[in-house]
VEXDREN-2710 file (C-alpha; in Angstrom, 1 decimal):
% VEXDREN-2710
k/r/px/py/pz
1/UNK/0.0/0.0/0.0
2/UNK/1.4/3.4/-1.0
3/UNK/1.4/6.2/1.5
4/UNK/2.1/9.8/0.6
5/UNK/2.8/12.6/3.1
6/UNK/2.7/16.4/2.6
7/UNK/1.7/16.1/-1.0
8/UNK/-0.2/18.6/-3.1
9/UNK/-3.9/17.8/-3.5
10/UNK/-4.1/19.6/-6.8
11/UNK/-3.4/16.4/-8.8
12/UNK/-6.1/14.5/-6.8
13/UNK/-9.0/16.8/-7.9
14/UNK/-10.2/17.3/-11.5
15/UNK/-10.3/21.1/-11.0
16/UNK/-6.6/21.1/-9.9
17/UNK/-6.8/23.3/-6.9
18/UNK/-6.0/22.9/-3.2
19/UNK/-3.2/22.9/-0.7
20/UNK/-1.2/20.0/0.7
21/UNK/-2.4/16.8/2.4
22/UNK/-1.0/15.7/5.7
23/UNK/-1.1/12.0/4.6
24/UNK/-2.9/10.0/1.9
25/UNK/-3.3/6.2/2.0
26/UNK/-3.8/4.3/-1.2
27/UNK/-5.2/0.8/-0.5
28/UNK/-5.0/-1.6/-3.4
29/UNK/-7.0/-4.6/-2.1
30/UNK/-9.2/-5.9/0.8
31/UNK/-6.2/-6.6/3.0
32/UNK/-5.1/-3.0/2.7
33/UNK/-8.6/-1.8/3.6
34/UNK/-8.5/-4.0/6.8
35/UNK/-5.1/-2.5/7.7
36/UNK/-6.7/1.0/7.6
37/UNK/-9.5/0.0/10.0
38/UNK/-8.4/2.5/12.7
39/UNK/-8.0/5.3/10.1
40/UNK/-11.5/4.7/8.8
41/UNK/-13.0/5.0/12.3
42/UNK/-11.7/8.5/12.8
43/UNK/-14.6/11.0/12.3
44/UNK/-12.4/13.4/10.3
45/UNK/-11.0/10.9/7.9
46/UNK/-12.0/11.7/4.3
47/UNK/-12.3/9.2/1.5
48/UNK/-11.7/10.3/-2.1
49/UNK/-11.9/8.7/-5.5
50/UNK/-11.3/10.4/-8.9
51/UNK/-11.8/13.9/-7.3
52/UNK/-14.4/15.1/-9.8
53/UNK/-16.8/16.6/-7.3
54/UNK/-14.4/17.6/-4.5
55/UNK/-12.2/20.7/-3.8
56/UNK/-9.7/21.3/-1.1
57/UNK/-9.0/24.6/0.6
58/UNK/-5.8/26.4/-0.2
59/UNK/-4.5/25.6/3.3
60/UNK/-4.8/21.9/2.5
61/UNK/-6.3/19.0/4.5
62/UNK/-4.7/18.3/7.9
63/UNK/-6.5/15.1/8.7
64/UNK/-6.2/11.6/7.2
65/UNK/-7.2/11.0/3.6
66/UNK/-7.8/7.6/1.9
67/UNK/-7.8/7.5/-1.8
68/UNK/-9.5/4.5/-3.5
69/UNK/-8.1/5.1/-7.0
70/UNK/-5.6/2.2/-6.7
71/UNK/-8.2/-0.3/-5.5
72/UNK/-8.4/-3.2/-8.0
73/UNK/-10.9/-2.4/-10.7
74/UNK/-13.4/-5.1/-11.7
75/UNK/-16.5/-5.5/-13.8
76/UNK/-18.5/-8.7/-14.4
77/UNK/-21.9/-10.0/-15.1
78/UNK/-23.3/-12.1/-12.3
79/UNK/-26.1/-14.5/-13.3
80/UNK/-28.9/-13.1/-15.5
81/UNK/-29.7/-9.9/-13.6
82/UNK/-26.6/-8.3/-12.0
83/UNK/-23.5/-6.4/-13.0
84/UNK/-20.8/-6.3/-10.3
85/UNK/-18.5/-3.2/-10.2
86/UNK/-15.7/-2.2/-7.9
87/UNK/-15.8/1.4/-6.5
88/UNK/-12.8/2.6/-8.4
89/UNK/-14.3/1.8/-11.8
90/UNK/-15.2/4.8/-13.9
91/UNK/-18.8/5.5/-14.7
92/UNK/-17.9/5.7/-18.4
93/UNK/-16.3/2.3/-18.4
94/UNK/-19.3/0.7/-16.8
95/UNK/-21.6/2.4/-19.4
96/UNK/-19.4/1.0/-22.2
97/UNK/-19.3/-2.5/-20.6
98/UNK/-23.0/-2.7/-20.3
99/UNK/-23.4/-1.4/-23.9
100/UNK/-20.9/-4.0/-25.2
101/UNK/-23.0/-6.7/-23.5
102/UNK/-26.3/-5.4/-24.9
103/UNK/-27.6/-4.4/-21.5
104/UNK/-29.8/-1.3/-21.4
105/UNK/-30.2/1.3/-18.6
106/UNK/-26.6/2.2/-18.0
107/UNK/-26.0/4.6/-20.9
108/UNK/-26.5/7.8/-18.9
109/UNK/-23.5/6.9/-16.8
110/UNK/-21.2/7.9/-19.6
111/UNK/-22.1/11.5/-18.9
112/UNK/-20.7/11.3/-15.4
113/UNK/-17.0/12.1/-15.0
114/UNK/-16.3/10.3/-11.7
115/UNK/-16.0/6.8/-10.4
116/UNK/-18.7/4.4/-9.2
117/UNK/-17.9/4.9/-5.5
118/UNK/-18.1/8.7/-5.7
119/UNK/-21.3/8.5/-7.8
120/UNK/-22.9/6.2/-5.3
121/UNK/-22.0/8.6/-2.4
122/UNK/-23.8/11.6/-4.1
123/UNK/-26.4/9.7/-6.1
124/UNK/-25.0/11.1/-9.3
125/UNK/-27.2/11.3/-12.3
126/UNK/-27.4/12.5/-15.9
127/UNK/-29.9/12.7/-18.7
128/UNK/-32.8/12.2/-16.3
129/UNK/-31.5/9.1/-14.6
130/UNK/-29.7/8.5/-11.2
131/UNK/-27.2/5.8/-10.3
132/UNK/-29.2/4.5/-7.3
133/UNK/-32.1/3.6/-9.7
134/UNK/-29.9/0.6/-10.6
135/UNK/-28.5/-0.5/-7.2
136/UNK/-29.4/-3.8/-5.6
137/UNK/-26.6/-4.4/-3.1
138/UNK/-23.4/-2.6/-2.0
139/UNK/-20.4/-3.3/0.1
140/UNK/-19.4/-0.4/2.4
141/UNK/-16.8/0.4/5.0
142/UNK/-18.9/1.2/8.0
143/UNK/-18.1/3.7/10.8
144/UNK/-16.3/0.9/12.7
145/UNK/-14.0/0.3/9.8
146/UNK/-15.6/-3.1/8.9
147/UNK/-16.6/-4.3/5.4
148/UNK/-20.4/-4.9/5.3
149/UNK/-22.7/-5.9/2.5
150/UNK/-26.0/-4.0/2.5
151/UNK/-29.1/-3.7/0.3
152/UNK/-30.5/-0.6/-1.3
153/UNK/-33.3/-0.4/1.3
154/UNK/-30.7/0.2/4.0
155/UNK/-30.0/3.7/2.6
156/UNK/-32.0/6.9/2.5
157/UNK/-31.5/8.3/-1.0
158/UNK/-32.6/11.6/-2.5
159/UNK/-31.6/14.0/-5.2
160/UNK/-27.7/14.2/-5.1
161/UNK/-27.7/13.0/-1.5
162/UNK/-27.2/9.6/0.3
163/UNK/-27.3/9.3/4.1
164/UNK/-23.8/8.2/5.0
165/UNK/-23.9/8.8/8.8
166/UNK/-23.2/5.1/9.6
167/UNK/-20.9/4.5/6.7
168/UNK/-17.5/5.7/5.4
169/UNK/-17.2/4.6/1.8
170/UNK/-18.5/2.3/-0.9
171/UNK/-16.2/-0.5/-2.0
172/UNK/-18.3/-2.3/-4.6
173/UNK/-21.9/-2.6/-5.9
174/UNK/-24.2/-5.1/-7.5
175/UNK/-26.4/-3.4/-10.1
176/UNK/-29.6/-4.9/-11.3
177/UNK/-30.7/-5.0/-15.0
178/UNK/-33.6/-6.3/-17.0
179/UNK/-32.6/-8.4/-19.9
180/UNK/-36.1/-7.9/-21.4
181/UNK/-35.6/-4.1/-21.6
182/UNK/-35.2/-3.0/-25.2
183/UNK/-31.6/-2.3/-26.2
184/UNK/-30.9/0.8/-28.3
185/UNK/-27.4/0.5/-29.8
186/UNK/-27.5/4.2/-30.8
187/UNK/-28.2/5.5/-27.3
188/UNK/-24.7/5.4/-25.8
189/UNK/-23.2/7.3/-28.7
190/UNK/-26.0/9.8/-28.5
191/UNK/-25.2/10.5/-24.8
192/UNK/-21.5/10.5/-25.6
193/UNK/-21.9/13.1/-28.4
194/UNK/-24.3/15.2/-26.2
195/UNK/-21.7/15.3/-23.4
196/UNK/-18.9/16.2/-25.8
197/UNK/-20.9/19.0/-27.4
198/UNK/-22.3/20.5/-24.1
199/UNK/-19.7/19.9/-21.4
200/UNK/-16.1/21.3/-21.1
201/UNK/-14.6/17.8/-20.8
202/UNK/-11.0/18.8/-21.6
203/UNK/-10.8/21.6/-19.1
204/UNK/-10.0/21.6/-15.4
205/UNK/-13.4/21.6/-13.6
206/UNK/-15.1/19.7/-10.8
207/UNK/-18.3/19.0/-12.7
208/UNK/-21.5/20.7/-11.9
209/UNK/-21.1/23.4/-9.2
210/UNK/-24.8/23.7/-8.2
211/UNK/-27.7/21.3/-7.8
212/UNK/-30.7/22.0/-10.0
213/UNK/-33.3/23.8/-7.8
214/UNK/-36.2/21.7/-9.1
215/UNK/-37.2/19.3/-11.8
216/UNK/-38.5/22.1/-14.1
217/UNK/-35.4/24.4/-14.3
218/UNK/-31.7/23.7/-14.3
219/UNK/-29.1/25.7/-12.4
220/UNK/-27.3/26.3/-15.7
221/UNK/-30.4/27.8/-17.3
222/UNK/-30.8/30.2/-14.3
223/UNK/-27.2/31.3/-14.5
224/UNK/-27.6/31.9/-18.2
225/UNK/-30.9/33.9/-17.8
226/UNK/-29.3/35.9/-15.0
227/UNK/-26.5/36.9/-17.5
228/UNK/-23.8/35.6/-15.3
229/UNK/-22.0/33.5/-17.9
230/UNK/-19.1/36.1/-18.1
231/UNK/-18.5/35.9/-14.3
232/UNK/-14.9/35.3/-13.1
233/UNK/-12.9/35.6/-10.0
234/UNK/-9.1/35.3/-10.4
235/UNK/-8.3/32.1/-12.2
236/UNK/-11.8/30.6/-11.9
237/UNK/-14.5/31.5/-14.5
238/UNK/-17.9/30.3/-15.7
239/UNK/-17.6/27.9/-18.7
240/UNK/-19.0/29.3/-21.9
241/UNK/-19.9/25.7/-22.9
242/UNK/-21.9/24.8/-19.8
243/UNK/-22.4/27.6/-17.3
244/UNK/-22.9/25.2/-14.3
245/UNK/-19.2/24.2/-14.8
246/UNK/-16.5/26.5/-13.4
247/UNK/-13.1/26.3/-15.1
248/UNK/-9.6/26.7/-13.6
249/UNK/-7.3/28.5/-16.1
250/UNK/-4.3/27.1/-14.2
251/UNK/-3.9/30.0/-11.8
252/UNK/-7.2/29.5/-9.8
253/UNK/-7.4/29.0/-6.1
254/UNK/-10.0/27.5/-3.8
255/UNK/-10.7/31.1/-2.5
256/UNK/-11.4/32.2/-6.1
257/UNK/-13.9/29.3/-6.5
258/UNK/-15.6/30.0/-3.2
259/UNK/-15.9/33.7/-4.0
260/UNK/-17.4/33.0/-7.4
261/UNK/-19.9/30.5/-6.0
262/UNK/-21.0/33.1/-3.3
263/UNK/-21.3/35.9/-5.9
264/UNK/-23.5/33.9/-8.2
265/UNK/-25.6/32.6/-5.4
266/UNK/-26.2/36.1/-4.1
267/UNK/-27.0/37.4/-7.6
268/UNK/-29.5/34.7/-8.4
269/UNK/-31.2/35.2/-5.0
270/UNK/-31.5/38.9/-5.7
271/UNK/-32.8/38.5/-9.2
272/UNK/-35.1/35.5/-8.8
273/UNK/-35.5/34.9/-5.1
274/UNK/-34.1/31.4/-5.7
275/UNK/-31.6/29.8/-3.3
276/UNK/-29.4/27.5/-5.3
277/UNK/-27.4/24.9/-3.4
278/UNK/-23.9/23.9/-4.3
279/UNK/-23.2/20.4/-5.4
280/UNK/-19.4/20.4/-5.2
281/UNK/-17.9/19.4/-1.9
282/UNK/-15.3/21.8/-0.4
283/UNK/-13.1/20.7/2.5
END
C-alpha cells in the first residue's frame, strides 16, 4: 500500500486546486482496507476517488485521507440480472461495458466524469436518470472500519444525496438490470456526443457546481438567464460551454472558487429569489 505525506492535493482533484495533504493512504486490495480500519474509524478521515466533485482549501487538508483510485478495478456480469462493479471503476467504463454486452439502462453513466464509488455517495445522475435507480446491493466500510454488505433499502437516498452517517465509503456494488428491456445500440453514442458538445470535458473543472433547484429548471439555465456567464474571480471562470461548470485556467485557487460561488448565489437570490445549493464538496 502506497502512503504519501505532505503532497499537493491539486493532482487529486479534477479542477486542480487545493493545498497539501498531511497524509494520503492508497489501499490496493481488501487486506489494505483492513489495515486501515483504525483510520476509517476517525470521524475526520476523508475518502476520495477520482476527485471530480471535490475541492480542497488552499490551506490543505490536515487530517487523514484515503484514496480509492488504486483499488483493484473489476466489472463482471453475475447471473442473469446483475452487474458487479468495484468502486474505483469509472462510470464511463461501466456504461461501455453494459453497452458492449447489450444491457440497457446504464448509458446515462457515460455523462458522469467520476468513479462508481463517488457517484454512489452523491447519487450522481445525468440525462434524467440516477445511479441509485440501478442499485441492488453494495459493500461499504462502516463507521467501525468493517466491510459490510447492505441492500438498497438500508439507505436513505434523495436528489444528489445519500445518508452516510453510519458508513464511510462504498467498496463495490451489484447493479440490477432487466434483460427484457429494449436495447438501443445508438443511445450510448447519442449520450457521448451530447456530453462532448455540451460539457467542457477537456478543461479543469469539478463537474456541476450547483444542484438543480427543481425538476423544471436547471441551475445552468438560471445562471444563463441571469446573464452571469461572463463571471470570473481570479483564475476561476464560468464555462462558456456549460455555465454550471466553473473552469480553472491554471492559476485558480479555492478562494477564487468560493468567492465566485458566493457571488453567483447572491445574484440569483437577488434576481429570482431562488436559493441555489452547491453540489461540489469543499473541504
